[in-house]
LUMDRENDREN-5522 format. One record per residue (C-alpha): x, y, z; residue number from 1. Coordinates in steps of 0.001 Angstrom, whole numbers. Layout:
+---------+---------+---------+-----+
!       x !       y !       z !  nr !
+---------+---------+---------+-----+
!       X !       Y !       Z ! NUM !
...
+---------+---------+---------+-----+
end
This chain:
+---------+---------+---------+-----+
!       x !       y !       z !  nr !
+---------+---------+---------+-----+
!      53 !     100 !     372 !   1 !
!    1544 !    3132 !   -1184 !   2 !
!     538 !    6637 !     115 !   3 !
!     648 !    9296 !   -1906 !   4 !
!    2129 !   12698 !    -870 !   5 !
!    -551 !   15713 !    -417 !   6 !
!     849 !   19378 !   -2055 !   7 !
!    2663 !   21163 !     270 !   8 !
!    1326 !   23150 !    3153 !   9 !
!    2163 !   26773 !    1603 !  10 !
!    -610 !   25789 !   -1387 !  11 !
!   -3126 !   25864 !    1636 !  12 !
!   -1208 !   28822 !    4202 !  13 !
!     434 !   31229 !    1766 !  14 !
!    -864 !   34506 !     574 !  15 !
!    2014 !   34760 !   -2172 !  16 !
!     626 !   31117 !   -3671 !  17 !
!   -3082 !   32156 !   -3623 !  18 !
!   -2167 !   35882 !   -5074 !  19 !
!    -596 !   33422 !   -7777 !  20 !
!   -3686 !   31184 !   -8009 !  21 !
!   -6338 !   34763 !   -8451 !  22 !
!   -3766 !   35440 !  -11460 !  23 !
!   -2643 !   32063 !  -12874 !  24 !
!   -5778 !   30124 !  -12268 !  25 !
!   -9258 !   31731 !  -11248 !  26 !
!   -9046 !   34876 !  -13761 !  27 !
!   -8261 !   31928 !  -16353 !  28 !
!  -11010 !   29380 !  -15610 !  29 !
!  -14465 !   29171 !  -15605 !  30 !
!  -16018 !   30253 !  -12202 !  31 !
!  -19667 !   29247 !  -11296 !  32 !
!  -21174 !   32764 !  -10365 !  33 !
!  -25363 !   31441 !  -10295 !  34 !
!  -28348 !   30762 !  -11533 !  35 !
!  -29863 !   32450 !  -15079 !  36 !
!  -32870 !   32754 !  -12675 !  37 !
!  -31709 !   35167 !  -10554 !  38 !
!  -31420 !   37748 !  -13418 !  39 !
!  -34755 !   37095 !  -15690 !  40 !
!  -35505 !   40468 !  -16982 !  41 !
!  -33561 !   43020 !  -19012 !  42 !
!  -31892 !   45398 !  -16810 !  43 !
!  -31668 !   43004 !  -13927 !  44 !
!  -27974 !   42591 !  -12373 !  45 !
!  -25943 !   41145 !  -10021 !  46 !
!  -23146 !   42473 !   -8154 !  47 !
!  -20444 !   39765 !   -7549 !  48 !
!  -16963 !   39793 !   -6465 !  49 !
!  -14979 !   36953 !   -8000 !  50 !
!  -11277 !   36583 !   -6964 !  51 !
!  -10770 !   40300 !   -5388 !  52 !
!  -12830 !   41596 !   -8651 !  53 !
!  -16169 !   43353 !   -8399 !  54 !
!  -18504 !   42447 !  -11348 !  55 !
!  -21805 !   43167 !  -13045 !  56 !
!  -23828 !   40568 !  -14251 !  57 !
!  -26489 !   42217 !  -16426 !  58 !
!  -29281 !   40425 !  -18326 !  59 !
!  -29340 !   42533 !  -21683 !  60 !
!  -32046 !   43968 !  -24154 !  61 !
!  -31959 !   40768 !  -26235 !  62 !
!  -31646 !   38667 !  -23081 !  63 !
!  -28500 !   37639 !  -23587 !  64 !
!  -25969 !   37749 !  -20492 !  65 !
!  -23199 !   40035 !  -19821 !  66 !
!  -20719 !   40696 !  -17429 !  67 !
!  -18744 !   43975 !  -16763 !  68 !
!  -16146 !   45168 !  -14294 !  69 !
!  -17431 !   47685 !  -12170 !  70 !
!  -15109 !   50047 !  -12963 !  71 !
!  -16269 !   53258 !  -15102 !  72 !
!  -13810 !   53674 !  -17755 !  73 !
!  -13408 !   57334 !  -17219 !  74 !
!  -12175 !   58100 !  -13816 !  75 !
!  -12326 !   54297 !  -12495 !  76 !
!  -15419 !   55306 !  -10052 !  77 !
!  -17567 !   51720 !   -9317 !  78 !
!  -20983 !   52106 !  -11418 !  79 !
!  -22184 !   50551 !   -8127 !  80 !
!  -21314 !   50774 !   -4324 !  81 !
!  -22162 !   47990 !   -1842 !  82 !
!  -20245 !   44654 !   -2214 !  83 !
!  -18924 !   43134 !     765 !  84 !
!  -16825 !   40712 !    -745 !  85 !
!  -16909 !   38289 !    2511 !  86 !
!  -20797 !   38099 !    2046 !  87 !
!  -22124 !   40131 !    5116 !  88 !
!  -25285 !   41093 !    5124 !  89 !
!  -27068 !   37985 !    4425 !  90 !
!  -27122 !   35658 !    7299 !  91 !
!  -26546 !   32281 !    6613 !  92 !
!  -29432 !   29626 !    7225 !  93 !
!  -31874 !   32128 !    6113 !  94 !
!  -31610 !   32308 !    2598 !  95 !
!  -29977 !   35769 !    2173 !  96 !
!  -26976 !   36435 !     467 !  97 !
!  -27321 !   40554 !    -164 !  98 !
!  -24237 !   40750 !    1002 !  99 !
!  -22326 !   38351 !   -1243 ! 100 !
!  -24692 !   38963 !   -4058 ! 101 !
!  -26276 !   42702 !   -4291 ! 102 !
!  -29514 !   42679 !   -7199 ! 103 !
!  -30985 !   45451 !   -8598 ! 104 !
!  -32323 !   46649 !  -11906 ! 105 !
!  -31253 !   49113 !  -14441 ! 106 !
!  -34023 !   50874 !  -16138 ! 107 !
!  -32432 !   52594 !  -18976 ! 108 !
!  -28780 !   52101 !  -18669 ! 109 !
!  -25654 !   51802 !  -16427 ! 110 !
!  -24993 !   55174 !  -15623 ! 111 !
!  -21476 !   56167 !  -13384 ! 112 !
!  -22513 !   58135 !   -9965 ! 113 !
!  -18771 !   60341 !  -10073 ! 114 !
!  -19698 !   62325 !  -13463 ! 115 !
!  -22699 !   60426 !  -14537 ! 116 !
!  -20813 !   58326 !  -17907 ! 117 !
!  -24173 !   56346 !  -18881 ! 118 !
!  -23301 !   52883 !  -20647 ! 119 !
!  -25614 !   50365 !  -22474 ! 120 !
!  -26566 !   47037 !  -20818 ! 121 !
!  -23859 !   45281 !  -23051 ! 122 !
!  -21279 !   47693 !  -21780 ! 123 !
!  -21346 !   50184 !  -25091 ! 124 !
!  -20965 !   53990 !  -23600 ! 125 !
!  -23671 !   55674 !  -24682 ! 126 !
!  -23678 !   59169 !  -23282 ! 127 !
!  -20463 !   61289 !  -21779 ! 128 !
!  -22020 !   64684 !  -20169 ! 129 !
!  -21143 !   67610 !  -22591 ! 130 !
!  -18698 !   65331 !  -24672 ! 131 !
!  -18777 !   64559 !  -28266 ! 132 !
!  -17198 !   62279 !  -30538 ! 133 !
!  -14384 !   63701 !  -32489 ! 134 !
!  -10312 !   65790 !  -30565 ! 135 !
!   -9616 !   62316 !  -29400 ! 136 !
!  -12651 !   61296 !  -27946 ! 137 !
!  -14634 !   58626 !  -29282 ! 138 !
!  -17233 !   56443 !  -27523 ! 139 !
!  -16864 !   53406 !  -29515 ! 140 !
!  -13763 !   52642 !  -28281 ! 141 !
!  -14523 !   53008 !  -24345 ! 142 !
!  -16817 !   50224 !  -23724 ! 143 !
!  -17080 !   48808 !  -20417 ! 144 !
!  -14541 !   45930 !  -19344 ! 145 !
!  -16008 !   42646 !  -19513 ! 146 !
!  -15573 !   39468 !  -18233 ! 147 !
!  -16442 !   36223 !  -20560 ! 148 !
!  -19846 !   34863 !  -20032 ! 149 !
!  -21492 !   31201 !  -20393 ! 150 !
!  -24410 !   29055 !  -19172 ! 151 !
!  -25024 !   25329 !  -18726 ! 152 !
!  -27649 !   23540 !  -17086 ! 153 !
!  -29070 !   26946 !  -15840 ! 154 !
!  -25937 !   27900 !  -14020 ! 155 !
!  -23733 !   30943 !  -15000 ! 156 !
!  -20079 !   31075 !  -15393 ! 157 !
!  -17455 !   34010 !  -15844 ! 158 !
!  -14408 !   33716 !  -17114 ! 159 !
!  -11912 !   37239 !  -15528 ! 160 !
!   -9815 !   37417 !  -18623 ! 161 !
!  -12507 !   38173 !  -21100 ! 162 !
!  -11765 !   35272 !  -23397 ! 163 !
!  -14371 !   32461 !  -24419 ! 164 !
!  -11734 !   29412 !  -25029 ! 165 !
!  -11349 !   26978 !  -24286 ! 166 !
!  -14734 !   26607 !  -24412 ! 167 !
!  -16889 !   26042 !  -20455 ! 168 !
!  -17999 !   22775 !  -22155 ! 169 !
!  -14271 !   21756 !  -22530 ! 170 !
!  -13547 !   22624 !  -19312 ! 171 !
!  -16751 !   20601 !  -17363 ! 172 !
!  -15682 !   17330 !  -19704 ! 173 !
!  -17356 !   14107 !  -18967 ! 174 !
!  -19681 !   15099 !  -16988 ! 175 !
!  -22031 !   16781 !  -18949 ! 176 !
!  -22419 !   13415 !  -20621 ! 177 !
!  -23125 !   11787 !  -16682 ! 178 !
!  -26020 !   14193 !  -15903 ! 179 !
!  -27332 !   14846 !  -18838 ! 180 !
!  -31072 !   13055 !  -17712 ! 181 !
!  -31081 !   15318 !  -14817 ! 182 !
!  -33343 !   18318 !  -15916 ! 183 !
!  -30850 !   21080 !  -14225 ! 184 !
!  -31791 !   23970 !  -16623 ! 185 !
!  -35545 !   23722 !  -15858 ! 186 !
!  -34863 !   23731 !  -11835 ! 187 !
!  -35310 !   26496 !   -9557 ! 188 !
!  -33869 !   27429 !   -6145 ! 189 !
!  -36179 !   26877 !   -3184 ! 190 !
!  -33273 !   27821 !    -348 ! 191 !
!  -30312 !   29346 !    -276 ! 192 !
!  -27618 !   29007 !    2737 ! 193 !
!  -24553 !   30864 !    3010 ! 194 !
!  -21264 !   29625 !    4994 ! 195 !
!  -18225 !   31381 !    6190 ! 196 !
!  -15804 !   28971 !    6059 ! 197 !
!  -12248 !   29403 !    7728 ! 198 !
!  -10490 !   27408 !    5318 ! 199 !
!   -8202 !   26907 !    2130 ! 200 !
!  -11065 !   26691 !    -560 ! 201 !
!   -8597 !   23497 !   -1796 ! 202 !
!   -9172 !   21590 !    1412 ! 203 !
!  -13175 !   21848 !     933 ! 204 !
!  -12527 !   20581 !   -2397 ! 205 !
!  -10238 !   17725 !   -1517 ! 206 !
!  -12751 !   16866 !    1240 ! 207 !
!  -15966 !   16616 !   -1059 ! 208 !
!  -14182 !   14860 !   -3680 ! 209 !
!  -13749 !   11377 !    -693 ! 210 !
!  -15893 !    9479 !    1881 ! 211 !
!  -12540 !    8160 !    3514 ! 212 !
!  -13903 !   10749 !    6507 ! 213 !
!  -17373 !    9996 !    6210 ! 214 !
!  -18229 !    7422 !    8666 ! 215 !
!  -16109 !    9542 !   11469 ! 216 !
!  -17550 !   12183 !   10470 ! 217 !
!  -21094 !   12108 !    8919 ! 218 !
!  -23330 !    9510 !   10890 ! 219 !
!  -26453 !   10592 !    9557 ! 220 !
!  -25345 !   10260 !    5958 ! 221 !
!  -23812 !    7209 !    6642 ! 222 !
!  -27435 !    5787 !    7976 ! 223 !
!  -28866 !    6811 !    4750 ! 224 !
!  -25559 !    5286 !    2471 ! 225 !
!  -24354 !    2737 !    4688 ! 226 !
!  -21720 !    2021 !    1615 ! 227 !
!  -19708 !    5122 !    2783 ! 228 !
!  -18485 !    3287 !    6075 ! 229 !
!  -16864 !     205 !    4126 ! 230 !
!  -13939 !     478 !    3862 ! 231 !
!  -13855 !    3857 !    3724 ! 232 !
!  -15675 !    4258 !     513 ! 233 !
!  -13610 !    2374 !   -2004 ! 234 !
!  -15301 !      93 !   -3535 ! 235 !
!  -17576 !    3156 !   -4696 ! 236 !
!  -18889 !    3618 !   -8210 ! 237 !
!  -19145 !    7073 !   -8213 ! 238 !
!  -19942 !    7069 !  -11917 ! 239 !
!  -22906 !    4935 !  -11573 ! 240 !
!  -23422 !    6988 !   -8180 ! 241 !
!  -23556 !    5454 !   -4554 ! 242 !
!  -26534 !    3538 !   -3297 ! 243 !
!  -28685 !    4315 !    -928 ! 244 !
!  -29765 !    1730 !    2214 ! 245 !
!  -32680 !    -846 !    1434 ! 246 !
!  -35782 !    1585 !     710 ! 247 !
!  -34251 !    5181 !     969 ! 248 !
!  -33482 !    6891 !   -2670 ! 249 !
!  -32600 !   10278 !   -1461 ! 250 !
!  -30645 !   12678 !    1031 ! 251 !
!  -33473 !   12950 !    3724 ! 252 !
!  -33225 !   11971 !    7229 ! 253 !
!  -35750 !    9453 !    6121 ! 254 !
!  -33947 !    8312 !    2996 ! 255 !
!  -37628 !    9331 !    1306 ! 256 !
!  -39963 !   11967 !     259 ! 257 !
!  -42933 !   12779 !    -614 ! 258 !
!  -41374 !   14357 !   -3813 ! 259 !
!  -41524 !   12532 !   -7014 ! 260 !
!  -38153 !   12101 !   -9284 ! 261 !
!  -36939 !   14164 !  -12041 ! 262 !
!  -38979 !   12645 !  -15351 ! 263 !
!  -36467 !   10681 !  -17720 ! 264 !
!  -33892 !    9586 !  -14973 ! 265 !
!  -32535 !    5577 !  -15562 ! 266 !
!  -33146 !    3124 !  -13372 ! 267 !
!  -29454 !    3948 !  -11359 ! 268 !
!  -30372 !    7768 !  -11364 ! 269 !
!  -33760 !    6906 !   -9218 ! 270 !
!  -32463 !    4888 !   -6388 ! 271 !
!  -27963 !    6093 !   -6580 ! 272 !
!  -26736 !    9706 !   -5592 ! 273 !
!  -24996 !   11293 !   -7999 ! 274 !
!  -21822 !   14067 !   -7286 ! 275 !
!  -19739 !   16299 !   -9584 ! 276 !
!  -16814 !   17935 !   -8376 ! 277 !
!  -16146 !   20610 !  -11348 ! 278 !
!  -13001 !   22370 !  -11111 ! 279 !
!  -11909 !   25518 !   -9515 ! 280 !
!  -15169 !   26578 !   -7370 ! 281 !
!  -18377 !   24615 !   -8507 ! 282 !
!  -19309 !   21020 !   -6708 ! 283 !
!  -23094 !   19400 !   -7389 ! 284 !
!  -24613 !   16707 !   -6175 ! 285 !
!  -28005 !   15234 !   -7374 ! 286 !
!  -30159 !   13137 !   -5903 ! 287 !
!  -33118 !   11699 !   -7717 ! 288 !
!  -35693 !   14692 !   -6923 ! 289 !
!  -33013 !   17523 !   -6012 ! 290 !
!  -29848 !   19192 !   -6599 ! 291 !
!  -27392 !   20643 !   -4355 ! 292 !
!  -25601 !   23203 !   -6157 ! 293 !
!  -22162 !   25021 !   -4172 ! 294 !
!  -19940 !   27228 !   -5129 ! 295 !
!  -16842 !   28282 !   -3675 ! 296 !
!  -15654 !   32097 !   -3416 ! 297 !
!  -12071 !   32220 !   -1912 ! 298 !
!  -10985 !   35448 !     153 ! 299 !
!   -7266 !   34244 !    1162 ! 300 !
!   -5713 !   31230 !    1711 ! 301 !
!   -8053 !   30861 !    4470 ! 302 !
!  -10773 !   31907 !    3486 ! 303 !
!  -13885 !   30696 !    1602 ! 304 !
!  -17420 !   31538 !    1340 ! 305 !
!  -19936 !   28995 !     390 ! 306 !
!  -22953 !   29702 !   -1331 ! 307 !
!  -25241 !   26277 !   -1164 ! 308 !
!  -28612 !   26336 !   -3151 ! 309 !
!  -31316 !   23825 !   -2887 ! 310 !
!  -32640 !   23200 !   -6342 ! 311 !
!  -36168 !   21338 !   -7611 ! 312 !
!  -38749 !   21250 !  -10584 ! 313 !
!  -40949 !   23463 !  -10658 ! 314 !
!  -44065 !   20859 !  -11085 ! 315 !
!  -42970 !   20311 !   -7376 ! 316 !
!  -42663 !   23563 !   -5908 ! 317 !
!  -46284 !   24529 !   -7625 ! 318 !
!  -47719 !   21544 !   -5799 ! 319 !
!  -49727 !   22301 !   -2179 ! 320 !
!  -47612 !   21630 !     479 ! 321 !
!  -44339 !   21649 !    -884 ! 322 !
!  -41407 !   21800 !    2033 ! 323 !
!  -37747 !   21390 !     709 ! 324 !
!  -36823 !   21143 !    4314 ! 325 !
!  -36371 !   18096 !    4850 ! 326 !
!  -33523 !   18239 !    2435 ! 327 !
!  -32106 !   21250 !    3444 ! 328 !
!  -31778 !   20249 !    7273 ! 329 !
!  -30306 !   17012 !    6210 ! 330 !
!  -27739 !   18796 !    4236 ! 331 !
!  -27216 !   21799 !    6610 ! 332 !
!  -26309 !   19144 !    8998 ! 333 !
!  -23939 !   17654 !    6640 ! 334 !
!  -22218 !   20618 !    5589 ! 335 !
!  -21760 !   21912 !    9050 ! 336 !
!  -20031 !   18910 !   10096 ! 337 !
!  -17824 !   19199 !    6923 ! 338 !
!  -17176 !   22622 !    7586 ! 339 !
!  -15804 !   21979 !   11373 ! 340 !
!  -13647 !   19399 !    9811 ! 341 !
!  -12167 !   21337 !    7063 ! 342 !
!  -11428 !   24155 !    9361 ! 343 !
!   -9090 !   21868 !   11904 ! 344 !
!   -7473 !   20439 !    9077 ! 345 !
!   -6709 !   24684 !    8228 ! 346 !
!   -5703 !   24981 !   11242 ! 347 !
!   -3866 !   21562 !   12054 ! 348 !
!   -1691 !   22937 !    8551 ! 349 !
!    -612 !   25727 !   10917 ! 350 !
!    1273 !   23907 !   13106 ! 351 !
!    5015 !   24174 !   12866 ! 352 !
!    5804 !   20518 !   12730 ! 353 !
!    3616 !   20143 !    9414 ! 354 !
!    5060 !   20009 !    5704 ! 355 !
!    2505 !   18085 !    4253 ! 356 !
!       2 !   15097 !    4383 ! 357 !
!    -617 !   11971 !    2467 ! 358 !
!   -4205 !   10460 !     732 ! 359 !
!   -4677 !    6888 !    1230 ! 360 !
!   -5482 !    4680 !   -1524 ! 361 !
!   -9402 !    5303 !   -1324 ! 362 !
!   -9185 !    8509 !   -1038 ! 363 !
!   -7558 !    8574 !   -4866 ! 364 !
!   -9995 !   10958 !   -6054 ! 365 !
!   -8206 !   13618 !   -4200 ! 366 !
!   -5379 !   13726 !   -5830 ! 367 !
!   -7204 !   15568 !   -9063 ! 368 !
!   -6289 !   18715 !   -7071 ! 369 !
!   -2548 !   18323 !   -7088 ! 370 !
!   -2875 !   17126 !  -11126 ! 371 !
!   -5250 !   20190 !  -11206 ! 372 !
!   -3019 !   22609 !   -9540 ! 373 !
!     404 !   21221 !  -11162 ! 374 !
!   -1229 !   21428 !  -14718 ! 375 !
!   -1941 !   24883 !  -14069 ! 376 !
!     858 !   26539 !  -12475 ! 377 !
!    3580 !   24187 !  -13256 ! 378 !
!    6187 !   25672 !  -11369 ! 379 !
!    4283 !   25442 !   -8008 ! 380 !
!    6333 !   22403 !   -6042 ! 381 !
!    4818 !   19368 !   -4461 ! 382 !
+---------+---------+---------+-----+
end
């Protein structure tokens, strides 16, 4: 039996390393930032903080989504004020996330509060008071700085460097085919919980990507999925999905619910649970009748906001007596158990005695983070 080494401790603790990740990774990858349903009408917008950058995600007059840096081309003023990058302002557990993603509506354009330069929803400069084209000024040359936008399954992704290649679908890889029968684009958010986790974003992803920890950390989860405790989850077929106990088929305390399964699922998907980790900041867990979607918002080497959206089919949401809380409460218990242990790992790695850890054989999927980082930051050690 061989134990593979993890990334060296600086990958989780170093401000310099995190600064490199922001520039060489977060700015060059498609990052999930939410759901299309959050900005349904032309003129609707979200104000986002992503990897230290503040952006406006806007629905255009033609229905298309546009992403602009929240920076006026004139003197650099913010176009919209008031985002807290650490998410304060929305209470975890209430479904609110006002501090992370304040929203609003542009009725006639995007007007800078400083000198009233006004931009169209697609970012083109429309008017600059008392200035006319000519003598070195040309409105066409001064659109808002943009980020690339792409959508999949109702989820919105941004790329901060503004390039659209490689495509979002190429980054998502085989996950697109593995979950094709789930009606992701049709689902709607019934509940949102925002968590502040004092751990590096990679610690959270590594935790999601293995179930060696499930037996010690998640007793409620293991009562629904006893296979998680067997050999540390070593024999699980993750692509097929993990089996529930006899008579159970979803992630609730009872393993059942009154909600109907999604139409079109195959026999395995009606009784097994699937999960996808889509680097660098998106985790998607799929039951037969709901989905839990996690987006990670790093703020530094030891701080991450996690937004968890609980998605259901709108036909189920419209039924009398619809109540998502059996799934929400089960996930909230599981999530909080994970965050406690992730924060413990972060504190433990800060000890002067720690240099790096090890992956056991049943944690082979967690090696993905090591490969992912080394491919994109080739000069990194470990």
